N, CA, C and O atoms as a GROMACS GRO file, in nm:
protein
  412
    1SER      N    1 -10.231  -2.370   2.155
    1SER     CA    2 -10.250  -2.233   2.103
    1SER      C    3 -10.240  -2.132   2.195
    1SER      O    4 -10.176  -2.030   2.170
    2SER      N    5 -10.300  -2.152   2.306
    2SER     CA    6 -10.269  -2.034   2.420
    2SER      C    7 -10.116  -2.040   2.485
    2SER      O    8 -10.063  -1.948   2.546
    3ASP      N    9 -10.063  -2.158   2.459
    3ASP     CA   10  -9.921  -2.168   2.511
    3ASP      C   11  -9.832  -2.095   2.409
    3ASP      O   12  -9.733  -2.032   2.446
    4LEU      N   13  -9.875  -2.107   2.262
    4LEU     CA   14  -9.803  -2.039   2.156
    4LEU      C   15  -9.819  -1.873   2.164
    4LEU      O   16  -9.726  -1.794   2.146
    5ALA      N   17  -9.959  -1.836   2.194
    5ALA     CA   18  -9.963  -1.704   2.221
    5ALA      C   19  -9.883  -1.652   2.331
    5ALA      O   20  -9.825  -1.544   2.324
    6ALA      N   21  -9.879  -1.732   2.434
    6ALA     CA   22  -9.798  -1.682   2.547
    6ALA      C   23  -9.647  -1.677   2.536
    6ALA      O   24  -9.575  -1.604   2.602
    7ALA      N   25  -9.610  -1.762   2.446
    7ALA     CA   26  -9.450  -1.758   2.412
    7ALA      C   27  -9.432  -1.659   2.323
    7ALA      O   28  -9.320  -1.606   2.327
    8ARG      N   29  -9.530  -1.605   2.220
    8ARG     CA   30  -9.500  -1.507   2.159
    8ARG      C   31  -9.502  -1.377   2.213
    8ARG      O   32  -9.428  -1.286   2.173
    9ALA      N   33  -9.595  -1.364   2.316
    9ALA     CA   34  -9.605  -1.253   2.419
    9ALA      C   35  -9.454  -1.231   2.487
    9ALA      O   36  -9.388  -1.128   2.498
   10ALA      N   37  -9.433  -1.336   2.519
   10ALA     CA   38  -9.286  -1.341   2.588
   10ALA      C   39  -9.189  -1.286   2.516
   10ALA      O   40  -9.132  -1.184   2.554
   11VAL      N   41  -9.157  -1.350   2.399
   11VAL     CA   42  -9.070  -1.303   2.304
   11VAL      C   43  -9.072  -1.162   2.260
   11VAL      O   44  -8.969  -1.096   2.247
   12ASP      N   45  -9.204  -1.113   2.235
   12ASP     CA   46  -9.223  -0.967   2.213
   12ASP      C   47  -9.169  -0.883   2.324
   12ASP      O   48  -9.099  -0.786   2.294
   13LEU      N   49  -9.198  -0.914   2.463
   13LEU     CA   50  -9.167  -0.852   2.582
   13LEU      C   51  -9.020  -0.836   2.586
   13LEU      O   52  -8.969  -0.726   2.611
   14MET      N   53  -8.947  -0.948   2.561
   14MET     CA   54  -8.799  -0.965   2.571
   14MET      C   55  -8.728  -0.894   2.460
   14MET      O   56  -8.610  -0.857   2.467
   15GLN      N   57  -8.812  -0.876   2.350
   15GLN     CA   58  -8.741  -0.807   2.227
   15GLN      C   59  -8.766  -0.642   2.256
   15GLN      O   60  -8.681  -0.559   2.224
   16ARG      N   61  -8.898  -0.606   2.323
   16ARG     CA   62  -8.878  -0.464   2.362
   16ARG      C   63  -8.814  -0.428   2.472
   16ARG      O   64  -8.797  -0.307   2.491
   17ASN      N   65  -8.766  -0.519   2.565
   17ASN     CA   66  -8.681  -0.496   2.669
   17ASN      C   67  -8.539  -0.476   2.608
   17ASN      O   68  -8.460  -0.389   2.643
   18THR      N   69  -8.522  -0.553   2.529
   18THR     CA   70  -8.363  -0.558   2.467
   18THR      C   71  -8.348  -0.420   2.390
   18THR      O   72  -8.248  -0.349   2.403
   19ARG      N   73  -8.454  -0.386   2.309
   19ARG     CA   74  -8.437  -0.254   2.252
   19ARG      C   75  -8.432  -0.137   2.349
   19ARG      O   76  -8.351  -0.046   2.335
   20ASP      N   77  -8.524  -0.143   2.453
   20ASP     CA   78  -8.531  -0.040   2.553
   20ASP      C   79  -8.366  -0.037   2.615
   20ASP      O   80  -8.305   0.069   2.633
   21LEU      N   81  -8.311  -0.168   2.642
   21LEU     CA   82  -8.196  -0.147   2.707
   21LEU      C   83  -8.060  -0.115   2.613
   21LEU      O   84  -7.952  -0.073   2.655
   22SER      N   85  -8.092  -0.143   2.492
   22SER     CA   86  -7.995  -0.108   2.390
   22SER      C   87  -7.999   0.046   2.379
   22SER      O   88  -7.897   0.114   2.367
   23ALA      N   89  -8.114   0.092   2.384
   23ALA     CA   90  -8.122   0.242   2.365
   23ALA      C   91  -8.040   0.306   2.493
   23ALA      O   92  -7.946   0.385   2.488
   24GLN      N   93  -8.096   0.256   2.595
   24GLN     CA   94  -8.023   0.304   2.738
   24GLN      C   95  -7.865   0.292   2.725
   24GLN      O   96  -7.794   0.384   2.765
   25ALA      N   97  -7.820   0.201   2.679
   25ALA     CA   98  -7.694   0.188   2.682
   25ALA      C   99  -7.620   0.287   2.577
   25ALA      O  100  -7.516   0.345   2.608
   26ARG      N  101  -7.676   0.301   2.460
   26ARG     CA  102  -7.630   0.398   2.369
   26ARG      C  103  -7.630   0.526   2.428
   26ARG      O  104  -7.534   0.602   2.417
   27ALA      N  105  -7.744   0.558   2.499
   27ALA     CA  106  -7.777   0.694   2.574
   27ALA      C  107  -7.631   0.704   2.678
   27ALA      O  108  -7.564   0.807   2.678
   28GLY      N  109  -7.602   0.610   2.745
   28GLY     CA  110  -7.514   0.612   2.833
   28GLY      C  111  -7.363   0.616   2.790
   28GLY      O  112  -7.273   0.671   2.853
   29THR      N  113  -7.352   0.554   2.678
   29THR     CA  114  -7.223   0.563   2.612
   29THR      C  115  -7.199   0.693   2.556
   29THR      O  116  -7.088   0.741   2.575
   30ASP      N  117  -7.302   0.772   2.475
   30ASP     CA  118  -7.316   0.911   2.457
   30ASP      C  119  -7.256   1.004   2.544
   30ASP      O  120  -7.164   1.081   2.520
   31ALA      N  121  -7.339   0.982   2.675
   31ALA     CA  122  -7.297   1.064   2.795
   31ALA      C  123  -7.172   1.062   2.830
   31ALA      O  124  -7.107   1.162   2.859
   32ALA      N  125  -7.128   0.932   2.829
   32ALA     CA  126  -6.973   0.912   2.877
   32ALA      C  127  -6.888   0.980   2.782
   32ALA      O  128  -6.801   1.059   2.819
   33ALA      N  129  -6.909   0.954   2.661
   33ALA     CA  130  -6.823   1.021   2.553
   33ALA      C  131  -6.820   1.176   2.564
   33ALA      O  132  -6.717   1.243   2.556
   34ARG      N  133  -6.942   1.224   2.584
   34ARG     CA  134  -6.956   1.401   2.614
   34ARG      C  135  -6.877   1.424   2.724
   34ARG      O  136  -6.792   1.512   2.709
   35GLN      N  137  -6.881   1.360   2.851
   35GLN     CA  138  -6.832   1.375   2.960
   35GLN      C  139  -6.674   1.357   2.938
   35GLN      O  140  -6.599   1.436   2.995
   36GLY      N  141  -6.629   1.269   2.869
   36GLY     CA  142  -6.489   1.263   2.829
   36GLY      C  143  -6.426   1.375   2.763
   36GLY      O  144  -6.318   1.423   2.797
   37GLN      N  145  -6.507   1.418   2.656
   37GLN     CA  146  -6.480   1.536   2.575
   37GLN      C  147  -6.455   1.649   2.659
   37GLN      O  148  -6.354   1.718   2.643
   38ALA      N  149  -6.551   1.675   2.760
   38ALA     CA  150  -6.550   1.790   2.845
   38ALA      C  151  -6.430   1.784   2.944
   38ALA      O  152  -6.372   1.890   2.967
   39LEU      N  153  -6.391   1.677   2.999
   39LEU     CA  154  -6.280   1.656   3.088
   39LEU      C  155  -6.143   1.698   2.995
   39LEU      O  156  -6.062   1.785   3.025
   40GLU      N  157  -6.141   1.618   2.885
   40GLU     CA  158  -6.027   1.671   2.791
   40GLU      C  159  -6.006   1.819   2.757
   40GLU      O  160  -5.894   1.863   2.733
   41GLU      N  161  -6.115   1.895   2.755
   41GLU     CA  162  -6.124   2.026   2.719
   41GLU      C  163  -6.060   2.095   2.871
   41GLU      O  164  -5.968   2.177   2.870
   42GLN      N  165  -6.120   2.050   2.984
   42GLN     CA  166  -6.069   2.116   3.091
   42GLN      C  167  -5.936   2.084   3.130
   42GLN      O  168  -5.868   2.160   3.199
   43ARG      N  169  -5.894   1.965   3.082
   43ARG     CA  170  -5.745   1.940   3.098
   43ARG      C  171  -5.653   2.043   3.002
   43ARG      O  172  -5.556   2.104   3.047
   44ARG      N  173  -5.696   2.052   2.876
   44ARG     CA  174  -5.631   2.120   2.802
   44ARG      C  175  -5.617   2.278   2.848
   44ARG      O  176  -5.516   2.348   2.835
   45THR      N  177  -5.736   2.315   2.900
   45THR     CA  178  -5.745   2.449   2.976
   45THR      C  179  -5.654   2.475   3.075
   45THR      O  180  -5.586   2.577   3.080
   46ALA      N  181  -5.650   2.371   3.166
   46ALA     CA  182  -5.570   2.373   3.297
   46ALA      C  183  -5.430   2.368   3.270
   46ALA      O  184  -5.353   2.414   3.355
   47GLU      N  185  -5.379   2.310   3.144
   47GLU     CA  186  -5.232   2.310   3.102
   47GLU      C  187  -5.207   2.453   3.046
   47GLU      O  188  -5.099   2.508   3.067
   48ALA      N  189  -5.310   2.515   2.974
   48ALA     CA  190  -5.275   2.644   2.919
   48ALA      C  191  -5.266   2.751   3.032
   48ALA      O  192  -5.197   2.852   3.020
   49LEU      N  193  -5.340   2.722   3.141
   49LEU     CA  194  -5.341   2.817   3.251
   49LEU      C  195  -5.210   2.802   3.305
   49LEU      O  196  -5.141   2.899   3.336
   50ALA      N  197  -5.169   2.663   3.319
   50ALA     CA  198  -5.034   2.644   3.397
   50ALA      C  199  -4.915   2.704   3.307
   50ALA      O  200  -4.815   2.757   3.354
   51ARG      N  201  -4.936   2.690   3.197
   51ARG     CA  202  -4.824   2.760   3.111
   51ARG      C  203  -4.810   2.912   3.117
   51ARG      O  204  -4.702   2.970   3.130
   52ASP      N  205  -4.948   2.980   3.105
   52ASP     CA  206  -4.967   3.112   3.142
   52ASP      C  207  -4.907   3.149   3.272
   52ASP      O  208  -4.836   3.250   3.275
   53LEU      N  209  -4.926   3.086   3.369
   53LEU     CA  210  -4.882   3.122   3.517
   53LEU      C  211  -4.732   3.118   3.508
   53LEU      O  212  -4.664   3.207   3.558
   54GLU      N  213  -4.680   3.013   3.444
   54GLU     CA  214  -4.538   3.008   3.450
   54GLU      C  215  -4.465   3.141   3.394
   54GLU      O  216  -4.383   3.214   3.448
   55ALA      N  217  -4.530   3.145   3.257
   55ALA     CA  218  -4.477   3.249   3.195
   55ALA      C  219  -4.487   3.387   3.267
   55ALA      O  220  -4.387   3.460   3.262
   56ALA      N  221  -4.599   3.431   3.335
   56ALA     CA  222  -4.606   3.532   3.426
   56ALA      C  223  -4.510   3.539   3.554
   56ALA      O  224  -4.475   3.642   3.610
   57ARG      N  225  -4.476   3.417   3.587
   57ARG     CA  226  -4.372   3.413   3.699
   57ARG      C  227  -4.252   3.428   3.647
   57ARG      O  228  -4.163   3.479   3.715
   58ARG      N  229  -4.232   3.391   3.536
   58ARG     CA  230  -4.089   3.411   3.479
   58ARG      C  231  -4.072   3.550   3.419
   58ARG      O  232  -3.960   3.600   3.414
   59THR      N  233  -4.175   3.613   3.375
   59THR     CA  234  -4.173   3.763   3.331
   59THR      C  235  -4.135   3.846   3.468
   59THR      O  236  -4.050   3.935   3.465
   60ILE      N  237  -4.199   3.812   3.579
   60ILE     CA  238  -4.168   3.887   3.709
   60ILE      C  239  -4.033   3.864   3.750
   60ILE      O  240  -3.967   3.960   3.788
   61GLU      N  241  -3.986   3.755   3.748
   61GLU     CA  242  -3.833   3.712   3.786
   61GLU      C  243  -3.756   3.769   3.706
   61GLU      O  244  -3.656   3.820   3.756
   62VAL      N  245  -3.776   3.781   3.557
   62VAL     CA  246  -3.679   3.854   3.493
   62VAL      C  247  -3.664   3.992   3.517
   62VAL      O  248  -3.553   4.044   3.528
   63HIS      N  249  -3.780   4.059   3.527
   63HIS     CA  250  -3.792   4.222   3.577
   63HIS      C  251  -3.726   4.228   3.707
   63HIS      O  252  -3.650   4.324   3.721
   64ARG      N  253  -3.737   4.144   3.807
   64ARG     CA  254  -3.677   4.148   3.932
   64ARG      C  255  -3.537   4.153   3.919
   64ARG      O  256  -3.471   4.237   3.978
   65GLU      N  257  -3.481   4.059   3.836
   65GLU     CA  258  -3.334   4.044   3.805
   65GLU      C  259  -3.276   4.170   3.736
   65GLU      O  260  -3.165   4.215   3.765
   66ILE      N  261  -3.360   4.224   3.641
   66ILE     CA  262  -3.295   4.351   3.593
   66ILE      C  263  -3.304   4.462   3.666
   66ILE      O  264  -3.214   4.546   3.662
   67PHE      N  265  -3.407   4.476   3.740
   67PHE     CA  266  -3.430   4.590   3.842
   67PHE      C  267  -3.298   4.580   3.935
   67PHE      O  268  -3.227   4.677   3.962
   68ALA      N  269  -3.277   4.460   3.977
   68ALA     CA  270  -3.160   4.444   4.084
   68ALA      C  271  -3.017   4.474   4.016
   68ALA      O  272  -2.923   4.520   4.080
   69ARG      N  273  -3.013   4.444   3.887
   69ARG     CA  274  -2.885   4.455   3.816
   69ARG      C  275  -2.870   4.597   3.782
   69ARG      O  276  -2.755   4.635   3.759
   70GLU      N  277  -2.966   4.684   3.775
   70GLU     CA  278  -2.966   4.813   3.751
   70GLU      C  279  -2.963   4.897   3.881
   70GLU      O  280  -2.960   5.020   3.873
   71GLY      N  281  -2.962   4.836   4.002
   71GLY     CA  282  -2.961   4.878   4.122
   71GLY      C  283  -3.084   4.972   4.165
   71GLY      O  284  -3.086   5.078   4.228
   72LEU      N  285  -3.185   4.898   4.110
   72LEU     CA  286  -3.326   4.943   4.143
   72LEU      C  287  -3.412   4.837   4.232
   72LEU      O  288  -3.536   4.838   4.236
   73ALA      N  289  -3.334   4.752   4.299
   73ALA     CA  290  -3.407   4.648   4.384
   73ALA      C  291  -3.526   4.691   4.462
   73ALA      O  292  -3.637   4.638   4.462
   74GLU      N  293  -3.485   4.799   4.532
   74GLU     CA  294  -3.583   4.861   4.610
   74GLU      C  295  -3.707   4.907   4.554
   74GLU      O  296  -3.815   4.895   4.612
   75ALA      N  297  -3.687   4.969   4.420
   75ALA     CA  298  -3.806   5.020   4.356
   75ALA      C  299  -3.907   4.903   4.313
   75ALA      O  300  -4.028   4.916   4.292
   76PHE      N  301  -3.828   4.777   4.306
   76PHE     CA  302  -3.933   4.673   4.246
   76PHE      C  303  -4.029   4.629   4.364
   76PHE      O  304  -4.138   4.577   4.340
   77GLY      N  305  -3.994   4.647   4.468
   77GLY     CA  306  -4.073   4.631   4.592
   77GLY      C  307  -4.210   4.712   4.554
   77GLY      O  308  -4.320   4.664   4.583
   78ARG      N  309  -4.197   4.816   4.498
   78ARG     CA  310  -4.318   4.899   4.499
   78ARG      C  311  -4.422   4.864   4.362
   78ARG      O  312  -4.536   4.908   4.342
   79VAL      N  313  -4.364   4.796   4.298
   79VAL     CA  314  -4.442   4.743   4.167
   79VAL      C  315  -4.562   4.658   4.224
   79VAL      O  316  -4.555   4.557   4.294
   80ILE      N  317  -4.675   4.725   4.176
   80ILE     CA  318  -4.820   4.658   4.227
   80ILE      C  319  -4.895   4.588   4.114
   80ILE      O  320  -5.000   4.529   4.138
   81ALA      N  321  -4.846   4.593   3.997
   81ALA     CA  322  -4.912   4.502   3.895
   81ALA      C  323  -4.801   4.458   3.780
   81ALA      O  324  -4.690   4.508   3.764
   82VAL      N  325  -4.857   4.359   3.712
   82VAL     CA  326  -4.799   4.321   3.595
   82VAL      C  327  -4.905   4.308   3.483
   82VAL      O  328  -5.016   4.257   3.500
   83VAL      N  329  -4.858   4.360   3.364
   83VAL     CA  330  -4.949   4.350   3.258
   83VAL      C  331  -4.933   4.225   3.180
   83VAL      O  332  -4.822   4.215   3.128
   84VAL      N  333  -5.013   4.130   3.157
   84VAL     CA  334  -4.998   4.017   3.116
   84VAL      C  335  -5.047   3.998   2.969
   84VAL      O  336  -5.038   3.895   2.902
   85GLN      N  337  -5.091   4.099   2.937
   85GLN     CA  338  -5.142   4.109   2.775
   85GLN      C  339  -5.083   4.235   2.708
   85GLN      O  340  -5.152   4.330   2.672
   86PRO      N  341  -4.944   4.227   2.696
   86PRO     CA  342  -4.891   4.358   2.644
   86PRO      C  343  -4.936   4.404   2.518
   86PRO      O  344  -5.004   4.327   2.450
   87GLY      N  345  -4.909   4.518   2.476
   87GLY     CA  346  -4.951   4.576   2.357
   87GLY      C  347  -5.104   4.629   2.337
   87GLY      O  348  -5.144   4.695   2.241
   88VAL      N  349  -5.184   4.584   2.451
   88VAL     CA  350  -5.333   4.635   2.450
   88VAL      C  351  -5.364   4.773   2.489
   88VAL      O  352  -5.438   4.845   2.421
   89GLU      N  353  -5.309   4.809   2.595
   89GLU     CA  354  -5.309   4.960   2.627
   89GLU      C  355  -5.179   5.010   2.643
   89GLU      O  356  -5.162   5.131   2.632
   90PHE      N  357  -5.087   4.937   2.667
   90PHE     CA  358  -4.948   5.011   2.684
   90PHE      C  359  -4.836   4.978   2.579
   90PHE      O  360  -4.840   4.865   2.531
   91GLY      N  361  -4.757   5.046   2.548
   91GLY     CA  362  -4.648   5.033   2.455
   91GLY      C  363  -4.512   4.962   2.540
   91GLY      O  364  -4.513   4.943   2.662
   92SER      N  365  -4.398   4.930   2.450
   92SER     CA  366  -4.296   4.888   2.522
   92SER      C  367  -4.202   4.986   2.552
   92SER      O  368  -4.096   4.944   2.597
   93GLU      N  369  -4.216   5.113   2.537
   93GLU     CA  370  -4.134   5.224   2.556
   93GLU      C  371  -4.194   5.324   2.649
   93GLU      O  372  -4.130   5.428   2.664
   94ASN      N  373  -4.297   5.309   2.709
   94ASN     CA  374  -4.365   5.422   2.809
   94ASN      C  375  -4.406   5.332   2.929
   94ASN      O  376  -4.409   5.209   2.930
   95VAL      N  377  -4.432   5.408   3.016
   95VAL     CA  378  -4.490   5.372   3.158
   95VAL      C  379  -4.605   5.457   3.199
   95VAL      O  380  -4.584   5.577   3.217
   96ILE      N  381  -4.736   5.402   3.218
   96ILE     CA  382  -4.846   5.476   3.258
   96ILE      C  383  -4.890   5.453   3.390
   96ILE      O  384  -4.926   5.344   3.433
   97ALA      N  385  -4.885   5.559   3.454
   97ALA     CA  386  -4.942   5.566   3.595
   97ALA      C  387  -5.052   5.480   3.624
   97ALA      O  388  -5.146   5.482   3.544
   98TYR      N  389  -5.059   5.396   3.735
   98TYR     CA  390  -5.180   5.327   3.752
   98TYR      C  391  -5.276   5.403   3.842
   98TYR      O  392  -5.238   5.452   3.948
   99ARG      N  393  -5.406   5.411   3.795
   99ARG     CA  394  -5.508   5.478   3.846
   99ARG      C  395  -5.605   5.393   3.880
   99ARG      O  396  -5.672   5.339   3.792
  100PRO      N  397  -5.633   5.364   4.029
  100PRO     CA  398  -5.719   5.252   4.064
  100PRO      C  399  -5.852   5.301   4.041
  100PRO      O  400  -5.935   5.213   4.017
  101GLU      N  401  -5.896   5.428   4.041
  101GLU     CA  402  -6.042   5.466   4.028
  101GLU      C  403  -6.077   5.416   3.864
  101GLU      O  404  -6.191   5.374   3.845
  102ALA      N  405  -5.999   5.420   3.768
  102ALA     CA  406  -6.018   5.389   3.649
  102ALA      C  407  -6.039   5.242   3.615
  102ALA      O  408  -6.085   5.200   3.509
  103SER      N  409  -5.997   5.166   3.727
  103SER     CA  410  -6.022   5.004   3.715
  103SER      C  411  -6.149   4.969   3.737
  103SER      O  412  -6.182   4.850   3.731
   0.00000   0.00000   0.00000
């Protein structure tokens, strides 16, 4: 009878330990899945930034070529900024003087 009670207590303890370990495993799996999702989002963001950077570089190069073709290569050396979101403050037909104090 005491052996049976001890065996039942041991089985109960093993079952509790199994449930606890199972819960820990699920929590670990969930955490790993969240980390994987976060890493995927970071990868997508990095790829988008790389595309944006390449587009900005190409924009600068195209304008450098146009300035040179029009005999204005020296003037391009005085360019101090590139608008990377056209249409927000500027039009395609005008140039607005840069005012550092307004920045």
